[in-house]
C-alpha positions, 0 to 999 in steps of 0.5 A: 500500500506504500506505493499506492498511498504515495500516489493518492496523497498529493491531492487526497483532500481535493477533487480534480480541478478544485484548487482552480474552481472559482469561489462563489460569492458569499451571502454574508454568513460564515457558512458555505456560499450555498447549501447543497441540495439533497443527494437521493438514495439512488445516488448513494454508493453501496461500498461505503454504506456496506462497510459502515453497516458491517463496521457497526457489527464489529463495534458491537462485538468490540464494545459489549465485553466492556460492560461486563463486571464482577470478575478479575480481568486478565490479558486483553481485559477479559474475565479470567474465570470464563468458560472454554467457549468464552476463551474461544470467543475471546480469541476470535474477537481479539483476532478479528475485531478488537482494535480493527473496528476503530481504524476502520471507523477512522478510515471511513471517517476520513473518506467522509470528511474528504468527500464532504470537502471535495464536493463543497469545493467543487461547487465553488466554495472557498477553502476557508468556508469549507474548513469552517464548516468542518470545524463546526461539524467536528465540535458538534460531534464532540458534543454528541460524544460527551453527552453519549458518554455521560448518559450511556457509554464510557467507551464513546468514539464520537468525541475522539473522532470529532477532535480528530476531525479538528486536526484533519480539517487543517490537512484539507488542501495541503501539499503531498509532502505535508500529508505524508509527514503528518501520516508518518508522525501521527502513525508513530505517535498513535502506536506509541500511545497504545504501547504506553497504555499497555505499559501502565495497565496492570496485567490483572485488574478488577473491573471497577463498578459504580452502581449509582447512575449519577455517580457513574455518569460523572465518572464517564464524563470525566473519563471521556473528557480525558480520553478525548483530549489525549486522542487529540494531543497524541494524534491517535487516529489521524493516520487512518483518517489520512488513509481514508482521505486518500481512498476518497481521492482515488475513488476506491469506494465511489468507483470500486470496479475500477480498482479491483486489482488494488482492492484485492491485493490490499485485502489479501495482504492485510488479512495475511498480516492480521492472521500471522501477526495478531495470532500470539495476541489472540492466543494470549487473550484466550489464556493459551499462554501468559506473556511477560511484561516486555512481551506484552508491549511487543504484542500490543504494538503488533496488535495495533499495527495489524489492526490498522492494516486490517481496518483498511483490509475490511474496507477493501473487502466490502468494496469488492463485495459491492463490485459483485452487485454493481449493475444488478440488484443487491441481495436483501441482506446487503441492502439491509446492511447498507441501510444501517450504513446510511444511518450509522450515527443513529444505529451506533447510538441505538446500540448504547441505548440497548446495551447500557440499561441492560448490562450496566450495574446501574441498570438491570446488571446483566453484565455481572452475570454473563460471560463473553460468549453470551455477551457476543451473542447479545451483541449480534442480536442488538446489531440485528435490532438496529438493522431492523430499525434501519430497514423500517426507516429506509422503507419509509424514506426517512433518514436517521434522526441523529443524522438529521440533527447533526446536519441541522446543527452543522448547516443551520436552518435552510433558506431556500434549498433543503438540507443535503442528505447525510449520504453526501456528506461525510463520515463513517458514523457521522453521516 
């Protein structure tokens, strides 16, 4: 991917000719010169929606075990007293899901940001106005995330990606050399951050449980503020966001049929890297062996590096699947998953609405009575519920309510033109 990335990065954040596009006259507002018209359902691309929809299944599987409590935790932060089936599930989730969904999210988020910026620039808007729009949207995403963390889930990812968006908007329109330096620097910084976290986390720790809802809400808010600030300062997710911007420029998701060879190569090689490189970590999570303190750091580093690769591999894999259905009607399951992808912000938040009251100690407390295998089965069930909700909204011709809200907060109330569909704008879970 090194050679391809170098080819993509020069204009990764701008469409062809966007730098030379004339600026439209302003309307006296700090926003874009004009609010874009909605993008219809037929104008959406299957590949990014399919990838987003499946990513939400991975996110459910990766997040659900964080709700479990009442047992000592071992390597990989899994309960040490699980059944044999629990250990098998732990290995599979650690091998193919853990820290793979986050890079996948970041790549799709970068793709969305670049798509939003390129379309605005192609309409003749000034670069400064586009950056203001991205900045406002990112701050609202941070606000969404902090509220989400406070009310429901301490592992919120919206606020960290909102902060990452504030950094990434500065890369719109930058020279290729600048983008490459940012990519290398943020990659090193992000991997270092993960290693430091592994170094300071105990090998065995007890799950901390707060029963009172108000007390737990305060803890979640403080934890989310600190983690969001750390993500921004350490540039944890900037490298995969830049990859997503490059993918947007190359058209890998918008025109996957033109890039089958590249997509196939990346998917195969990243899968091989994950299978081989992440195997020791997965087996350690399953309790097959116990790594020493220094070995743990190496395992964590390899786990995170292969996670970035596999996140990209998953994106390429779903783009290849989209190619198979190009020019024909996609099967019903694929359309259902794509409906989730169209409403990914709403479906992501719906997961927490279903998980938190059921599993948390301040709720029904089921998380203190089940193992990771049962929790993973519950995660699949919750994801299927979100699929059902998305399909019903799709049949009714409705966008997700949180997509509509974020859109309104970002663009303000329309004057003469209707709001643009979230399909046209950006972003992984924020579309």
